[in-house]
C-alpha positions as CSV (number, residue, x, y, z in Angstrom):
1,X,1.9,5.9,0.0
2,X,1.0,6.0,3.6
3,X,-0.3,8.9,3.2
4,X,-2.5,8.3,0.3
5,X,-4.1,5.6,1.2
6,X,-4.5,7.7,4.9
7,X,-7.0,10.5,3.1
8,X,-8.3,7.8,1.7
9,X,-9.3,5.9,4.9
10,X,-7.4,3.4,4.4
11,X,-4.2,2.0,6.9
12,X,-1.3,-1.0,4.2
13,X,-0.7,-4.1,6.8
14,X,1.6,-5.2,4.5
15,X,5.3,-5.9,6.1
16,X,7.3,-3.1,6.1
17,X,9.8,-5.3,3.8
18,X,6.7,-6.6,1.5
19,X,6.6,-3.0,0.9
20,X,9.7,-2.1,0.9
21,X,10.2,-4.9,-1.9
22,X,7.3,-3.9,-4.1
23,X,9.0,-0.2,-4.3
24,X,12.0,-1.9,-5.1
25,X,10.6,-3.6,-7.9
26,X,8.1,-0.5,-9.1
27,X,11.7,1.2,-9.2
28,X,13.5,-1.3,-11.3
29,X,10.4,-2.0,-13.8
30,X,10.1,-5.1,-12.8
31,X,6.6,-4.2,-11.2
32,X,3.9,-2.1,-13.8
33,X,1.5,0.4,-12.1
34,X,-1.1,-2.2,-12.8
35,X,0.6,-4.7,-10.4
36,X,1.6,-2.5,-8.0
37,X,-2.1,-1.3,-8.0
38,X,-3.7,-4.6,-7.8
39,X,-1.0,-5.5,-4.1
40,X,-1.5,-2.5,-2.3
41,X,-5.2,-3.5,-2.7
42,X,-4.7,-6.8,-1.6
43,X,-2.8,-6.0,2.0
44,X,-5.2,-2.4,2.1
45,X,-7.6,-2.3,5.4
46,X,-10.2,0.6,6.2
47,X,-9.5,2.3,8.9
48,X,-11.6,2.1,11.6
49,X,-11.8,5.8,13.4
50,X,-11.8,6.2,16.7
51,X,-14.7,8.5,18.8
52,X,-12.9,11.4,20.7
């Protein structure tokens, strides 16, 4: 997920424990894809590119 977000200029700002909990919920079926997408939108932020 971090690679996908990074390629799209985003960065996940959620705590690692939150991200793991979300992935486990998705794998167990207690979180569907639409809900995961909503969750990602919340803690994702645009990355500020630093000048070289």
